[in-house]
SETOR-221648 format. One record per residue: residue in one letter; x negated, z negated, y negated of N, C-alpha, C, O in turn. Coordinates in pm, 1 decimal. Layout:
N
   doti         nX         nZ         nY        caX        caZ        caY         cX         cZ         cY         oX         oZ         oY
      a          X          Z          Y          X          Z          Y          X          Z          Y          X          Z          Y
...
% end
This chain:
192
   doti         nX         nZ         nY        caX        caZ        caY         cX         cZ         cY         oX         oZ         oY
      x      807.5      783.0     1559.4      888.2      672.9     1515.9      886.3      648.9     1379.3      769.3      633.5     1344.6
      x      965.9      638.4     1283.3      987.4      641.2     1155.1      892.4      492.3     1102.7      853.9      397.1     1170.6
      x      875.8      522.0      950.8      812.2      429.7      900.8      886.1      287.6      910.5      825.0      184.7      939.2
      x     1015.0      291.8      885.3     1080.8      139.6      926.2     1083.4       94.4     1044.1     1057.2      -22.9     1070.7
      x     1111.6      171.8     1119.3     1103.0      119.1     1258.5      960.2       53.2     1307.6      953.2      -40.2     1387.5
      x      839.3      122.9     1241.3      717.5       69.7     1277.3      698.8      -55.5     1188.7      626.2     -142.1     1237.5
      x      753.5      -80.8     1063.2      762.5     -214.3      998.4      821.8     -301.5     1082.0      765.4     -408.7     1104.1
      x      933.3     -274.0     1137.0     1029.3     -360.8     1223.7      948.4     -421.0     1333.1      939.5     -542.9     1347.7
      x      890.0     -334.5     1409.0      816.8     -367.8     1518.0      678.4     -419.4     1504.9      620.1     -450.0     1608.9
      x      612.8     -434.4     1381.3      468.0     -466.0     1364.1      482.9     -611.4     1374.8      586.8     -675.8     1360.1
      x      337.4     -665.0     1409.2      323.8     -820.8     1429.8      268.3     -828.9     1284.8      262.3     -739.1     1200.9
      x      220.8     -986.4     1274.2      181.5    -1022.4     1140.5       44.4     -936.2     1087.1       24.5     -896.8      972.2
      x      -47.4     -918.5     1210.3     -165.3     -873.3     1157.2     -128.9     -708.8     1116.0     -187.3     -664.9     1016.9
      x      -71.1     -653.1     1160.7      -11.4     -516.2     1112.5       62.2     -502.0      978.6       44.5     -406.0      903.6
      x      157.5     -617.7      950.0      241.4     -622.6      860.0      145.8     -651.6      713.9      161.9     -600.8      602.9
      x       55.3     -739.2      753.2      -18.9     -797.5      638.3     -138.6     -669.0      603.2     -168.1     -648.3      485.5
      x     -199.1     -592.0      708.0     -284.3     -515.8      699.2     -209.7     -392.8      620.0     -261.6     -341.1      521.1
      x      -91.6     -353.6      669.4      -32.6     -238.9      603.9       17.2     -269.7      459.7       19.2     -176.5      379.3
      x       52.6     -378.5      425.8      100.2     -408.0      273.2      -28.9     -412.3      195.3      -15.9     -367.3       81.4
      x     -149.5     -454.2      225.8     -266.6     -479.9      184.9     -311.4     -332.8      137.6     -362.1     -302.9       29.5
      x     -276.9     -239.9      256.3     -347.4      -93.6      269.2     -252.2      -39.1      130.3     -305.5       29.0       42.6
      x     -136.7      -70.4      125.4      -61.5        1.5       33.0     -111.9      -29.3     -126.4     -119.0       52.8     -217.8
      x     -141.9     -162.3     -129.9     -206.2     -200.6     -258.1     -331.2     -139.1     -307.3     -365.3     -116.1     -423.3
      x     -402.1     -113.7     -179.0     -555.6      -66.6     -186.1     -537.9       78.3     -240.7     -617.0      133.2     -317.5
      x     -433.4      128.0     -195.2     -421.2      276.9     -218.1     -380.6      293.8     -361.5     -420.8      394.6     -419.7
      x     -300.6      201.3     -430.0     -270.6      182.7     -555.7     -384.1      127.1     -635.3     -350.9      126.2     -753.8
      x     -465.3       95.7     -623.5     -566.0       24.6     -716.0     -597.7       94.1     -830.5     -590.6       36.2     -938.8
      x     -636.5      225.9     -822.2     -680.4      280.7     -944.4     -566.4      275.6    -1063.5     -591.9      344.8    -1162.0
      x     -482.0      224.3    -1064.1     -373.0      165.4    -1147.4     -433.6       14.6    -1215.6     -392.3      -34.2    -1320.8
      x     -522.3      -33.8    -1142.9     -548.2     -171.7    -1166.1     -698.1     -208.1    -1180.5     -735.6     -310.6    -1237.6
      x     -767.9     -131.5    -1133.6     -906.1     -169.8    -1110.1     -999.9      -48.2    -1150.5     -958.1       67.3    -1158.0
      x    -1119.7      -82.7    -1173.5    -1217.6       17.7    -1185.6    -1265.5      100.8    -1061.6    -1237.0       56.2     -950.5
      x    -1337.4      220.4    -1071.4    -1373.3      270.9     -915.4    -1445.7      206.3     -834.8    -1434.9      219.7     -712.9
      x    -1525.4      131.2     -888.4    -1604.1       38.5     -767.0    -1556.7      -79.7     -744.1    -1615.6     -152.5     -664.2
      x    -1437.8     -123.7     -811.4    -1383.2     -265.0     -771.0    -1326.2     -258.8     -644.7    -1268.3     -158.0     -604.3
      x    -1340.5     -373.2     -571.6    -1295.1     -392.7     -433.8    -1214.3     -556.2     -429.4    -1255.8     -650.6     -362.2
      x    -1109.0     -558.2     -505.8    -1061.3     -700.2     -535.3     -986.1     -749.3     -414.4     -958.9     -868.8     -402.3
      x     -947.6     -647.3     -312.9     -854.9     -680.3     -199.0     -955.4     -694.0      -80.5     -903.1     -720.3       27.9
      x    -1070.7     -682.5      -82.7    -1169.2     -718.0       28.5    -1134.0     -860.7       87.3    -1102.5     -865.8      206.2
      x    -1136.9     -967.4       18.6    -1094.5    -1076.9       97.5    -1004.4    -1106.6      181.8    -1015.2    -1164.8      289.7
      x     -865.3    -1042.5      101.6     -729.6    -1024.2      193.7     -758.7     -934.5      333.2     -718.7     -969.9      444.1
      x     -824.7     -829.4      311.1     -870.1     -763.4      457.3     -930.8     -843.9      541.4     -889.3     -852.8      657.0
      x    -1042.2     -918.1      496.6    -1077.0    -1020.9      594.7    -1005.9    -1133.6      660.6    -1051.1    -1205.6      749.7
      x     -896.5    -1139.0      608.8     -768.8    -1241.2      692.9     -675.1    -1173.6      754.2     -592.0    -1238.8      817.4
      x     -665.1    -1029.1      751.2     -553.9     -967.9      831.5     -565.9     -979.1      961.2     -461.9     -969.5     1026.4
      x     -678.3     -999.4     1024.3     -698.9    -1009.4     1180.4     -595.5    -1136.1     1228.0     -499.5    -1113.9     1301.9
      x     -624.0    -1257.0     1181.6     -548.0    -1360.4     1235.3     -498.1    -1458.0     1131.5     -441.2    -1564.2     1156.5
      x     -523.6    -1414.1     1023.5     -444.4    -1510.7      899.2     -544.2    -1638.4      866.0     -506.7    -1740.4      808.2
      x     -662.3    -1616.3      907.6     -750.0    -1715.9      861.5     -780.6    -1729.5      726.6     -844.4    -1635.5      679.3
      x     -748.0    -1835.0      640.4     -778.3    -1835.7      507.8     -712.5    -1746.8      433.7     -754.9    -1703.8      326.4
      x     -578.3    -1706.0      500.0     -527.6    -1596.8      388.6     -450.3    -1680.0      274.6     -452.7    -1629.1      162.5
      x     -396.6    -1775.9      286.8     -340.1    -1824.3      138.4     -448.5    -1875.2       61.9     -430.3    -1853.7      -57.9
      x     -551.5    -1933.0       86.3     -682.9    -1927.8        3.5     -743.2    -1791.3      -70.6     -777.2    -1784.6     -188.7
      x     -747.3    -1703.3       10.3     -801.4    -1570.8      -11.6     -693.5    -1521.1     -123.9     -722.7    -1487.2     -238.6
      x     -572.3    -1523.8      -70.8     -469.4    -1459.2     -167.2     -486.8    -1529.8     -293.0     -466.7    -1459.2     -391.8
      x     -521.1    -1659.0     -316.9     -493.5    -1705.6     -446.0     -608.3    -1653.0     -521.9     -598.3    -1614.2     -638.3
      x     -723.4    -1652.5     -450.0     -839.3    -1596.5     -526.8     -829.7    -1444.1     -581.5     -878.3    -1408.0     -688.7
      x     -752.0    -1351.9     -481.8     -742.4    -1235.5     -544.2     -638.0    -1225.6     -669.3     -649.6    -1162.3     -774.2
      x     -544.4    -1299.7     -628.3     -448.0    -1306.8     -762.5     -507.4    -1348.7     -880.4     -474.8    -1299.2     -988.3
      x     -610.0    -1454.1     -868.0     -683.1    -1498.3     -999.9     -761.0    -1380.9    -1050.6     -752.6    -1347.3    -1168.7
      x     -831.3    -1321.9     -970.4     -912.9    -1220.0    -1020.1     -837.5    -1108.8    -1070.6     -866.8    -1057.5    -1178.6
      x     -744.3    -1069.0    -1001.3     -644.4     -946.7    -1066.8     -576.5     -965.1    -1204.6     -546.3     -876.3    -1284.3
      x     -555.7    -1122.2    -1218.2     -467.2    -1174.3    -1318.0     -568.2    -1135.3    -1462.5     -515.2    -1132.2    -1573.5
      x     -697.4    -1110.8    -1446.8     -777.8    -1077.9    -1552.4     -762.4     -902.6    -1603.8     -783.2     -865.0    -1719.2
      x     -729.7     -829.7    -1511.2     -672.2     -679.8    -1514.9     -589.7     -657.3    -1633.6     -485.9     -723.3    -1637.8
      x     -611.3     -586.7    -1720.4     -501.2     -560.0    -1826.8     -394.6     -447.7    -1735.3     -430.1     -369.1    -1647.5
      x     -287.3     -465.7    -1776.8     -196.8     -374.1    -1706.6      -60.4     -348.8    -1781.8       24.5     -432.1    -1813.5
      x      -61.0     -224.1    -1800.4       43.4     -155.0    -1878.2      183.2     -154.7    -1807.8      188.7     -176.2    -1686.7
      x      291.6     -131.7    -1878.0      419.0     -146.2    -1788.5      411.8       -7.0    -1687.2      317.5       71.3    -1674.9
      x      527.7       -5.3    -1628.4      545.3      134.3    -1529.8      475.5       99.4    -1403.4      482.1      -13.5    -1355.0
      x      402.8      205.8    -1345.7      359.0      187.1    -1194.5      257.7       71.1    -1184.1      260.1       -3.9    -1086.5
      x      177.9       57.7    -1274.0       68.4      -69.5    -1261.1      136.6     -211.4    -1243.9      105.6     -293.5    -1157.6
      x      239.7     -227.3    -1345.2      318.3     -334.8    -1329.1      399.6     -359.1    -1187.9      437.7     -472.5    -1158.9
      x      416.7     -280.3    -1127.5      479.7     -285.8     -989.8      394.4     -299.6     -903.9      431.8     -363.2     -805.4
      x      287.0     -261.8     -903.8      168.6     -301.3     -810.0      127.3     -448.7     -841.5      109.7     -531.0     -751.6
      x      113.5     -475.8     -968.2       77.9     -622.7    -1008.7      191.9     -704.5     -936.6      163.9     -795.7     -858.8
      x      299.3     -674.4     -960.7      429.9     -757.4     -886.0      432.6     -771.3     -743.4      474.7     -872.3     -687.0
      x      383.4     -660.5     -679.6      376.9     -684.5     -542.5      270.5     -757.6     -491.2      293.3     -820.8     -388.1
      x      150.5     -763.7     -543.8       35.3     -885.5     -518.0      107.1     -992.4     -575.5       91.1    -1092.7     -505.9
      x      172.1    -1011.2     -663.2      243.1    -1131.4     -696.6      346.0    -1195.4     -585.6      363.5    -1316.6     -572.9
      x      402.0    -1108.6     -518.2      520.1    -1141.0     -429.1      454.3    -1160.8     -295.7      529.7    -1204.0     -208.5
      x      310.5    -1135.1     -256.0      251.6    -1160.8     -135.9      293.7    -1328.0      -90.3      290.5    -1428.0     -162.1
      x      334.4    -1315.7       59.4      365.6    -1443.6       86.1      232.3    -1546.3      122.7      135.9    -1497.9      182.0
      x      233.5    -1673.1       88.1      146.6    -1754.3      121.9      124.6    -1792.2      271.5       17.1    -1836.2      312.1
      x      231.6    -1772.6      349.2      231.3    -1809.7      466.8      212.8    -1656.2      556.8      265.2    -1547.7      531.5
      x      142.6    -1684.0      640.7      109.0    -1543.8      729.7      186.0    -1589.9      840.1      145.4    -1669.1      925.1
      x      305.7    -1534.0      835.4      416.2    -1538.9      941.1      496.6    -1411.7      910.0      511.6    -1363.8      797.6
      x      557.1    -1353.3     1050.5      634.3    -1247.9     1047.5      720.9    -1210.5      951.9      697.0    -1107.2      889.3
      x      842.1    -1290.7      922.1      931.7    -1290.3      822.5      895.6    -1243.2      687.4      922.3    -1133.0      639.4
      x      832.7    -1338.4      633.3      766.2    -1331.1      484.0      685.8    -1210.8      483.9      704.2    -1131.7      391.5
      x      600.1    -1184.5      572.2      500.1    -1056.1      559.6      584.9     -933.7      577.3      571.8     -839.9      498.7
      x      672.6     -929.0      677.7      757.9     -794.3      700.9      841.7     -750.3      567.2      865.9     -634.2      534.3
      x      881.0     -870.1      497.0      947.9     -827.1      359.4      863.0     -778.4      282.4      882.1     -667.4      232.8
      x      750.5     -851.6      256.1      640.9     -787.0      166.1      576.2     -662.1      213.0      527.7     -593.9      122.8
      x      566.7     -625.1      311.6      512.0     -508.1      372.6      610.6     -375.5      340.8      569.9     -264.6      306.3
      x      749.7     -415.2      361.3      861.8     -342.4      315.6      853.8     -297.6      172.2      871.3     -180.6      138.3
      x      829.6     -385.6       98.7      835.0     -376.7      -49.2      716.5     -310.9      -85.1      724.2     -219.4     -167.1
      x      604.3     -343.6      -35.5      472.4     -262.5      -79.3      494.0     -127.7      -45.3      473.1      -44.5     -133.5
      x      537.9      -83.9       83.9      565.0       42.7      122.1      615.6      148.5       31.9      575.2      263.7       16.3
      x      731.0       72.1      -34.4      818.3      147.4      -87.9      779.5      143.1     -255.7      829.2      222.4     -335.6
      x      694.1       49.5     -289.1      643.4       55.2     -421.9      544.5      148.0     -413.4      543.2      230.3     -504.9
      x      452.0      159.0     -319.9      339.8      278.7     -321.8      403.2      423.2     -293.6      345.0      527.3     -324.2
      x      508.5      419.1     -241.8      580.4      564.2     -241.5      619.2      594.2     -392.1      602.9      702.4     -448.4
      x      670.1      486.6     -444.1      728.7      518.0     -569.0      622.5      567.3     -688.2      639.5      657.7     -770.0
      x      521.7      489.9     -673.6      411.4      500.9     -754.2      317.7      644.0     -718.6      238.9      698.8     -795.5
      x      347.4      679.5     -598.3      277.1      831.1     -578.0      375.4      926.4     -623.4      336.2     1032.2     -672.5
      x      527.1      895.5     -610.3      619.0      992.4     -673.5      595.3     1006.3     -818.0      604.1     1119.7     -865.0
      x      568.6      915.2     -889.7      543.3      919.7    -1028.8      440.7     1024.6    -1060.4      459.6     1098.8    -1156.8
      x      339.0     1035.2     -989.7      230.9     1089.7    -1017.5      256.6     1270.9     -963.8      194.3     1368.0    -1006.7
      x      355.0     1270.2     -871.0      395.5     1424.5     -812.6      475.3     1466.2     -947.3      462.4     1580.4     -991.3
      x      548.1     1382.5    -1004.0      654.9     1431.0    -1146.9      552.5     1491.2    -1240.0      465.9     1410.6    -1274.2
      x      540.8     1613.3    -1289.6      477.9     1658.0    -1393.9      467.7     1557.2    -1506.7      360.3     1530.1    -1560.5
      x      589.6     1499.9    -1542.1      623.9     1435.5    -1646.8      600.3     1292.9    -1642.4      581.9     1225.5    -1743.8
      x      601.0     1244.2    -1517.0      574.2     1115.5    -1449.6      725.4     1023.1    -1447.7      725.8      901.5    -1428.9
      x      833.5     1093.6    -1467.4      946.6     1039.4    -1476.2     1028.2     1000.9    -1327.3     1008.0     1082.3    -1237.2
      x     1081.6      931.8    -1308.1     1152.9      900.6    -1195.2     1280.4      988.6    -1155.3     1390.7      985.9    -1209.9
      x     1235.9     1074.2    -1037.9     1359.2     1152.7    -1006.0     1487.4     1099.3    -1003.5     1479.4      983.7     -961.8
      x     1616.6     1134.5    -1032.5     1736.4     1093.0    -1032.1     1777.5     1040.9     -893.9     1837.6      933.5     -890.7
      x     1749.0     1111.7     -768.3     1766.7     1092.9     -643.7     1665.9     1019.8     -581.6     1661.6     1034.6     -459.5
      x     1581.1      942.9     -632.5     1431.8      875.4     -571.3     1484.1      787.9     -445.2     1445.5      792.2     -328.4
      x     1583.6      707.3     -505.1     1627.8      618.6     -373.3     1646.8      672.8     -233.9     1596.0      634.3     -128.6
      x     1730.9      770.2     -256.8     1801.0      819.5     -152.0     1663.9      921.7      -84.5     1652.4      914.9       37.9
      x     1590.9      988.1     -139.0     1477.6     1042.6      -95.4     1402.8      953.8      -36.6     1371.4      987.0       77.7
      x     1356.0      836.8      -77.6     1270.9      751.8      -20.2     1310.2      696.1      102.6     1234.0      683.3      198.4
      x     1450.6      656.7      100.3     1526.7      617.1      209.2     1518.0      709.2      326.7     1481.8      662.0      434.5
      x     1543.3      817.4      317.8     1548.7      936.3      413.1     1420.4      956.3      466.8     1414.9      970.8      588.9
      x     1311.9      960.4      399.7     1157.4      976.7      420.0     1128.2      852.9      518.1     1087.4      872.3      632.6
      x     1150.6      729.2      468.1     1114.7      613.5      550.3     1177.6      608.7      684.0     1113.5      568.4      781.1
      x     1302.5      648.9      693.3     1373.4      646.0      799.5     1337.7      772.8      877.4     1411.4      790.4      974.3
      x     1256.7      852.0      861.9     1233.1      973.5      962.9     1306.3     1087.2      924.4     1281.1     1187.3      991.5
      x     1386.1     1099.5      839.1     1476.6     1184.2      816.5     1397.3     1304.6      711.3     1319.0     1277.3      620.3
      x     1441.0     1438.2      751.7     1384.5     1529.7      648.0     1411.6     1511.7      485.7     1527.7     1501.3      446.2
      x     1323.3     1509.1      411.9     1361.0     1466.8      278.8     1263.6     1571.0      178.0     1157.5     1615.0      222.3
      x     1297.9     1595.5       77.9     1225.4     1657.3      -27.1     1116.5     1598.5      -95.4     1143.1     1565.2     -210.9
      x      994.5     1575.1      -54.0      887.9     1500.8     -118.8      787.2     1595.2     -175.9      772.4     1713.6     -145.7
      x      714.9     1519.2     -270.0      607.1     1595.8     -333.9      488.2     1570.5     -240.0      492.2     1496.4     -141.8
      x      392.2     1634.0     -277.7      273.1     1628.5     -180.0      190.6     1471.5     -176.0      136.2     1427.8      -74.6
      x      194.8     1405.1     -299.0      143.0     1289.3     -291.1      241.4     1178.7     -250.7      199.7     1063.3     -241.2
      x      348.6     1203.1     -230.5      459.7     1115.2     -182.2      426.4     1144.0      -16.6      415.8     1043.8       54.2
      x      412.3     1257.7       36.8      423.2     1308.4      170.5      303.4     1251.1      229.1      312.4     1186.9      333.8
      x      184.8     1269.6      166.9       37.9     1193.0      198.8       56.0     1057.6      214.1        8.3      986.1      302.3
      x      145.8     1019.2      100.4      135.2      835.0      111.3      214.2      801.1      242.1      183.1      709.1      317.8
      x      314.9      881.8      259.0      394.4      819.3      394.5      313.9      857.4      510.6      297.9      765.9      591.4
      x      271.4      944.3      532.8      180.3      990.8      624.0       74.4      881.9      641.4       61.3      835.8      754.8
      x        7.4      841.2      555.9      -95.1      737.0      561.3      -49.7      604.5      630.7     -105.7      550.4      726.1
      x       72.8      558.6      558.5      134.0      432.0      597.1      166.3      438.4      738.2      155.3      340.6      812.2
      x      216.9      583.8      786.6      274.0      581.9      936.6      158.6      558.8     1011.6      151.0      477.0     1103.2
      x       66.1      633.9      970.7      -60.3      655.5     1097.4     -148.6      485.1     1068.8     -200.7      416.9     1157.0
      x     -143.3      461.1      958.8     -199.2      309.2      972.2     -123.4      212.4     1053.6     -178.3      144.2     1140.2
      x       19.7      205.2     1022.7       77.9      114.6     1134.0       78.7      153.5     1287.5       92.4       66.7     1373.7
      x       63.0      289.7     1318.6       33.9      331.8     1461.7      -99.9      297.2     1487.5     -121.1      249.8     1599.1
      x     -197.1      309.9     1409.5     -330.3      266.2     1449.9     -341.3      102.1     1493.1     -407.8       53.3     1584.5
      x     -263.1       42.4     1406.7     -287.4     -125.0     1423.4     -204.4     -147.6     1521.0     -250.6     -232.5     1597.3
      x      -78.0      -99.7     1559.4      -14.0     -102.9     1700.6      -75.3      -88.8     1783.3      -83.7     -176.1     1869.8
      x     -142.7       26.4     1790.5     -254.1       61.3     1924.8     -337.8      -29.0     1953.8     -362.2      -39.7     2073.9
      x     -407.5     -120.5     1861.6     -512.8     -158.2     1857.8     -507.6     -347.7     1873.8     -601.4     -423.5     1898.8
      x     -375.5     -377.4     1850.7     -341.6     -492.6     1848.1     -364.7     -582.4     2008.5     -316.7     -544.9     2115.4
      x     -425.7     -671.1     1993.7     -468.0     -762.5     2116.9     -577.0     -703.7     2182.8     -617.9     -748.3     2290.0
      x     -630.2     -600.7     2123.1     -723.7     -530.7     2230.9     -859.2     -557.8     2165.5     -848.7     -608.6     2053.9
      x    -1007.6     -532.0     2216.1    -1129.9     -545.6     2191.2    -1130.2     -474.2     2068.8    -1205.7     -523.0     1984.8
      x    -1064.8     -367.6     2032.2    -1086.8     -291.6     1937.9    -1003.4     -283.4     1820.3     -985.4     -185.5     1748.0
      x     -941.0     -432.6     1808.4     -847.5     -472.2     1689.5     -927.1     -467.1     1549.4     -871.6     -412.7     1453.9
      x    -1045.3     -518.0     1536.1    -1142.1     -510.0     1433.2    -1158.9     -354.7     1374.4    -1163.1     -322.5     1255.7
      x    -1165.8     -282.2     1471.8    -1204.9     -114.9     1442.6    -1059.0      -64.0     1401.7    -1061.2       30.4     1322.7
      x     -933.6     -108.5     1440.4     -804.8      -63.3     1390.6     -799.5      -98.2     1247.2     -751.6      -23.7     1161.7
      x     -861.4     -238.9     1219.6     -838.5     -286.3     1065.9     -941.5     -180.0     1002.1     -905.0     -109.6      907.9
      x    -1048.3     -172.1     1046.6    -1148.0      -52.9      974.5    -1096.6       61.0      963.9    -1115.8      111.1      853.2
      x    -1033.8      127.5     1040.8     -977.1      245.6     1011.9     -850.3      250.7      924.7     -808.3      355.5      875.9
      x     -796.5      139.1      909.6     -668.6      115.7      794.7     -737.7      106.7      681.0     -680.3      156.9      584.3
      x     -846.6       57.0      660.1     -909.3       26.8      523.7     -975.3      175.6      484.7     -974.0      212.7      367.3
      x    -1024.2      245.7      573.9    -1068.6      391.6      567.9     -984.3      479.3      505.1    -1010.3      552.2      409.3
      x     -866.1      465.5      574.5     -760.7      567.5      549.6     -692.7      536.1      416.1     -634.1      623.0      351.4
      x     -702.6      410.5      378.0     -660.7      337.2      249.1     -752.5      381.0      112.0     -714.8      415.2        0.0
      x     -875.5      366.8      163.6    -1003.2      422.3       81.6     -970.8      585.3       42.4     -980.4      629.3      -72.1
      x     -942.1      642.4      127.0     -910.8      799.6      102.5     -806.2      811.1       21.7     -801.8      893.4      -69.8
      x     -700.5      717.4       53.7     -583.6      761.0      -51.7     -602.3      720.0     -194.5     -557.0      778.2     -293.0
      x     -684.0      598.7     -191.4     -729.7      568.5     -324.3     -801.9      672.2     -404.4     -771.6      696.0     -521.3
      x     -911.9      742.8     -330.5     -954.9      836.2     -410.6     -880.4      966.5     -460.9     -899.8     1031.5     -563.6
      x     -791.5      985.3     -360.6     -664.5     1083.0     -401.7     -612.5     1064.6     -527.2     -618.3     1148.2     -617.4
      x     -551.9      935.5     -535.4     -483.9      883.0     -644.5     -569.0      891.9     -789.2     -529.7      933.0     -898.3
      x     -701.7      837.4     -749.3     -792.2      840.4     -880.9     -793.1      980.4     -913.8     -750.9     1001.1    -1027.6
      x     -826.8     1079.5     -852.2     -843.1     1207.7     -869.8     -696.5     1271.0     -947.8     -692.1     1348.5    -1043.4
      x     -617.2     1228.6     -895.2     -478.9     1278.1     -979.9     -468.3     1225.3    -1096.3     -448.0     1303.1    -1189.5
      x     -478.0     1089.8    -1123.0     -495.0     1026.6    -1241.4     -599.4     1084.3    -1336.6     -573.9     1103.6    -1455.5
      x     -719.0     1111.6    -1280.5     -827.7     1184.3    -1385.5     -781.1     1304.3    -1420.0     -790.7     1324.3    -1541.1
      x     -729.8     1400.0    -1353.1     -692.1     1549.9    -1375.9     -592.2     1528.1    -1487.0     -603.3     1589.3    -1593.2
      x     -478.1     1427.5    -1460.5     -362.4     1435.6    -1564.2     -422.6     1367.4    -1687.1     -386.3     1425.9    -1789.1
      x     -500.9     1265.4    -1710.7     -589.1     1223.9    -1827.5     -656.4     1334.7    -1875.6     -635.9     1365.2    -1993.1
      x     -739.3     1407.2    -1803.5     -794.0     1547.8    -1861.6     -705.4     1629.9    -1943.3     -724.3     1665.5    -2059.6
      x     -595.9     1657.9    -1859.7     -512.3     1747.6    -1922.0     -437.2     1704.6    -2039.1     -381.5     1791.2    -2106.5
      x     -427.8     1571.0    -2074.9     -347.5     1517.6    -2198.2     -464.1     1531.2    -2330.9     -439.2     1532.2    -2451.5
      x     -596.2     1541.0    -2262.8     -709.4     1534.9    -2382.0     -710.8     1655.6    -2449.2     -788.7     1673.1    -2542.9
% end
């Protein structure tokens, strides 16, 4: 099943967790290596309890991080676009947008100069639809993580293991965050 189909079929829990997971993997752009600013949102993904309150707290905490233009600004904007309502329609729109931003961010680091490929929109649309697309390794890995997270969450919805599904989603996101942090570190060393 394609990423777009998984987003379309996902329930509120999977949509919220999928979107938070995308932001989690992009955290190296906004927060230090030991920062866990999104943890309160993860705690609300299961059933939406205290979602709006925790979202407001996360936004307040993240406003203090200095954000340069470019990919970091895109990630900050996605946090700002998070819906306060834990409902399928706004969460689906947000999850779709977070998915696209995460793929774009990873694409910037696939490109040696960090520029946006001229055909980025077409490539990402094809990849998210399940069609073959020429992607760099970071975008391919990010796409795979997004699909796997939504599959895990779909498999565990309404089961006794639903909390374990969220934990697996967090673990995959933490792995993805480490990958992006390593790429950013290598790129910074190459410039010095």
